Each structure stands twice: as C-alpha cells, then as structure tokens.
N, C-alpha and C positions, 0 to 999 in steps of 0.2 A: 921289563918292569919299569926302568927309567923312562922308556919311551911312553908307557901308559901314564906315568906320573906327569911327565912333560905335557902330554896331550890333555890331561885333566886340567892342569894349570892354565894351559892356553884357552881351553873352553871356558873356564870360569872367568878369565880375563875378558874374553869377548862378550860374555853375558853382562859383566859389570859395566863395560864401556857402553853397551846398548842401552842398559837401563839409565845410565847417566845422561846419554844423549836424549832419550825419551823424556826424561824429566825436565830437560832444558827447553824442549820445543813444544811440549804439550801445553795448551792454554785452556782454561776453563770454559765450558760451553755456556753461552748466554741463556738466561732463563727464557723459556718459551712464553711468549706473550699470550694471553687468554684470547681465544677465538671468540669474536663478537657474533652473536646471533643475528642473522639478517632479518630485518624487519620487513614484512610483506606490505608493499605499498598498495593502498586502497584506491581503486579507480573512482573518480567522482561519478555520481549518478548523472545520467543524461536527462535533459529536459524533454518530455514526451509530448508530442502533439498528435491528435487524432486526425485521421482523414477518411474519406469515404469514396465510393466510386464516382459520385457527383463531384467531389473535390478534384479528383484526378481529371475528370473531364474539364473542369474549370481551368485547371493548370494548362492542359493542352490547348484550350481556346485562347488563353492569354498569350502563350508562346506562339501559336499559329498566326493570330491576327496582328500581334504587335511586332513580329519579326518579318512582316511582309512575305510570309510563306517561304522563307529563305532556306536555311539549312540547319544542321545540328548545333553549329556554333551560335547562331542567332537564337535558336530555341533555348539553349542552356543559359544564355545571358538573360533573357527575359525571365526564365524560370528561376534564376538566382535572385532577381529583384523581388519576385513574389515571396520567395522563402526568406529573404532579408526582412521584408515587411512583416511577415508572420512571426518571426522569431524576435523582432524588435519590441513588441509589445505596444507600439504606438498605432497599430491599425487593428483591423478585425481579428478574431481569434480562429478564423478558418480560412482555408484557401479560397472557397467560393465567396465568402464575405469580402475578402480583399479584391478579387477580380471583379465582383459585382458592384463595387463602390462607384458611386457616380462621378463622372468627370475625371477618372483616373486611368482608365484603359480605353482601348479603341471603341468607338461607337458600335453598337451591335455585337460586342464580343460574346454576349450571352445567348444570342439567338441566331446569329448568321451560320451558314452551312460550312462545315469543314470538308474539304474535298477528300474523297476516299483515297486518292493517290497518296496524300501525305500522311495517312494514318500510321503506316509502319514505323517511319522514322520519327514521327511525332510521339508515338507511344513509347519508343525506346528512350527518347529524351526525357520524357515525363517520369518514367520509371527510374531513370538514372538520378534525377533531381530528388525523388522521394526516398532513394537509398542513400542520399548524402552527398552526391556529386554536385559541384558548383563550377560556374565559369571562373577560372583562375584570375582573370583580369578584372571582373566586376567588383571584387572586394566588398566594401560595405555600402555600395551604391544602392539607393532605393528609388532612383529617378532616372528617366531617360527621355529623350525627344528625337525626332527625325534628324539623322545626321545631315550637316551642312547648315542648320539654322544657327543663328546668333542671337544672344539675349544679353541685355546690359546689366547683368547682375554679378556681383563680386563673390557670391557664396557658392557658385557652381564649380565644383572642383571635378573635372573630367578624368575618368580613369581608363576608358576603352571605347571602341566603336565595333559593333557586331550586329549583323542582321539588318543593316540599314539604319541603326540607331546609335546615338551617342549617350553613354551611361555616365552619370556623375553623382558625386556625394555633395550634400549641402554642409559646408564648413565655415566657421568664423574666420576672421583675419588671422587668429593665432593657430588655425588649423584644427580646432576642436569641432567635432561633429555636432550639428544643430539638432539632430534627431537621436533617439536612443539607439545606441549601436546594436546590430543584430548579433545573435549567437553564431559562433563558428560552426561549421557543419559537423565537427567531431563531438560537439556537446548537444546535438539534436538527435532525437529518435522519433521516427514517423511510424505511428501505430495504425494499421488499417482496421477500421470498424465496419464490418459488413452490415448491410440492411438498415443503416441509419443515415440521416442527412444532416450535414453540418451547414447547409445553406439556409440563409434567412427565409422566412416564409414568403416574403413579397417577391422573391426571386425564384420560387419553385416553379412557377408556371412559365418562366421565360425560357428555360432550357428545353429545346424540343425533344421529345421522347424518341427512342430508337424506332418504334413502330408508330406511324401517324394514326390517330383515331379517326375512323371513317365517320363522315357526317351523313346521316340519312337524308335522302332526297325528299321533297314535299310529296305527300300522298296525293295522287291525282283523283282519288275517289271524292265524290262530294261530301261536304261536311254538313253539320247541323245548321250552319248559317246560310247555306245555298237554298235556293228555291226547290222544294221537293217536286218530284215528277208526279203528274196527276194520276190518281188511282182510279181505275175504271170502276163504275158502279156495280155492285154485286147483283147477279141475277137470281131471283127467287126461284127455288126448286120446289115444286109441290110434291109431297110424298104420295106414294101410291096408296090406294085404298087398302086398308087392313094392316099397314106397316106400323109397328109400335114406335112411338115418339119418345126419345130420351130427354128428360128434363134436367139441364145442368145445375150443379150445386153452386152456391154463391162463392166467389173468389175470396180467399182469406186476406185479411188486412196485412200490410207490409211488416208491421212491428211484430207480428206473430210467425213470420217465416223464419225457419231454421237456416242460419248462414253456414257456409263452410268453415271448418275449424281454422282458426287463425285470422279470421276477418271479423272485425267488430261491426256492431250494428250501425255505426256512424261512418263507415267506409274504411277501406284498407289504406 
C-alpha cells in the first residue's frame, strides 16, 4: 500500500515538473501573414505586320543579291536590316515596298534570276526571319555597304561584318540613333496573308513569274495589207436544155442579221 502511495506521489511529481518545464519553454506562435493573391501578368500585344508570298520572294531576293550569294550568316544579316526598316516606321509598310525602293538595294534586285541551287538555304533563312529570328550582331542597323570601303562620315557606327558587307547604325555624337529605332523581334508578329499582294503596283510587273508567258510568233499567213493573189476569171457554164434555173433571193441587209447571243451589233 505504501509502495502504491509512494508511486502515485512520484508520478504526480513528474507530471508537475513536466508541465512547469513546458510552460517555461513554450513561446506563442506568430500570427500567420495573409497570403497575397498572385496577380497574373498581362503580356503586351505584339505589333502585327502582314506579308504575302511576293513579300517572302522580295525578302529572299534582297538576302541573295546583297549578300553576294554567300551563306546563312550573310542572308540573316541582310534580312535583319529589311525587318529593322519595316518595323521602324521610317520606310515602306511592306517588305516588297522596302526592297523595291530606288537606290537602296542592289541593282536588278527585283528582276534578276535567283539560282535554283541557292533556293533551299535561302528559303530556310527567309522563313527564319519571318518567324522572328535575327542576326544577333546586326542590332539596330538599317544600313550596310561592301566590306572594306571607307567613308568620311562620323555618324556611321559599325556593328558587324557578314556576307561581304559591313553593317552600321547612324548615330549622333552622343550615341543617339538618327533613325526611329526598330522594334525588337519579340514585339513583332508576322501574319501571312494568302492571295493578296503588298507590292506597290509599279513594281508588280518587275518580278518575273514562275512560269514565263509564251509570246506567239508572227503569223506567216498573208494579211489584209499584202497584195492578194490573182483570182482566175470564172468560166461560164451553159445549162443543158430543159434544166430549171433557180433564181436567188436578195441578200438581207447587215442590220437585220441575227447575231450570236452575247455579241452586240457594234462588235464583240
């Protein structure tokens, strides 16, 4: 019995000491900070430019003839200049309008023949440009000339050499661009418009068609202006005795003749 009482006292003492220790070491939990709702960032809308099959062809022509038929690096550099001009707002509002501008790109850029051997690599480079790829070293350059040439101008800020050309930006003495800056590629969206032409009308006939239109050769047959061949005189044929003779009716006037449907009396 004493053992039970002693055990009970010991147990009560242990519990009391434990509670006292817990009350000394326990600290109040800090209030939970309210969870802020994450605001969804709105992506800015891209500036959209339309292009057609002819615009893609104009881009390929500029890259091909201006890069001296070089390689993908030269193609992308020239293509980046075309897109910089398009997105700057200081030039024409279409790719063909930019490439066809007088005294800006290589002579005959709109009419000369592109070698079929260059088509695969050229098409790949053009599609990459239209999808947003740019030559990383061209930056904001909108101008270039044949590498190795020197000019006495202080505003020509050179950025890179590619495809046999030296590319440069026009900047003031304080480094400010003299031209409106082009849009970065991530702010530009190119929208393909099938069946429409963005080319100015005066340049429509300059781009050769895929299939040449055949030109008919002169007709060797004599025309109305040549001397007609002599017609032999008709030989009179006497009817046999007793044969009935048919008397022809008068020919109707031209105005009273019924024309084919769809043809007016004044000509088709």
